[in-house]
N, C-alpha and C positions, 0 to 999 in steps of 0.2 A: 439504646444505642443512638448516638447523636446523628449518625448518617441516615438511619431509617426515619428518624423524626423529621429531619430537614427535608427528606424526599417527600414525605407525606404532606407536610405543610406546603411545599412547593406545588404539589399536585392540587391540593385543596384550594389554593389561591389561583393558580394558572387556568385551570379548566373553566371555572365560572366566569372569569374575566374574559377569556377568549369567546365563550358563548355569548356573553353580553355584547362584546364588540362586534361579533358577527351579526347578531340580531340588529344592532344599531345601524350597521352598514347595509342591511338587507340581504345578507348572505345566509342561505339556508344550510346550517351546519348541523349534521346529525351525528350522533354517537352510535352508529350502526356498525357493529363488528361482525365479521364472518366467524365461522367456527374455528378456523386456524388461529385467528387473533385471540379469541376467548381462551382457547387451550394454552396458547403461549403466555397469556396473562396469568392464568391459574398456575402454570408451572413456574413462572417467574416469582410469583408470590410465595409459593412453597419453597423454592430454592432460597429466597431471601430469608424466609422465616427459619428454615433449618440451619442456614449459615450463621445467622446472628443469635441463635438460641443459646449458644455457649458463651457468648460475649466476646469472642475473638475469632478471627479467620486465619487461614494460612494460604500459602501459595497454591496448593492443589485446589482448594475451593474456588479461589479466584480464577484459576485456569479453567475449571469446569464451567463456571459462569460464562467466561469468554467463549468457550467452545459452544455452549448452548446458544448464545446470541449469534455466533457466526453461522451455526446450522439453521437457526430461524431465519436469518437474513437470506441465506441461499434458498431455503424453501419458499420464502415470501417472494423472492425474485421470480420464481418459476410458477407460482400459484396463480 
């Protein structure tokens, strides 16, 4: 799937560049995640994997992803 490939490449380029820029500017940037963020990351990876497994998605799958991210945003706001 081209969307998943583009997302992975974007992450693999962006994160190291940001870490190098932060180090060059003297900013201590840590990738220290709390359990809620790790859980959300794992669930997001599973959702993306299961959604793209068939090679196509539908409206319901997109809506379920949107609802997950809205719920996560609400939980993160109060966490």
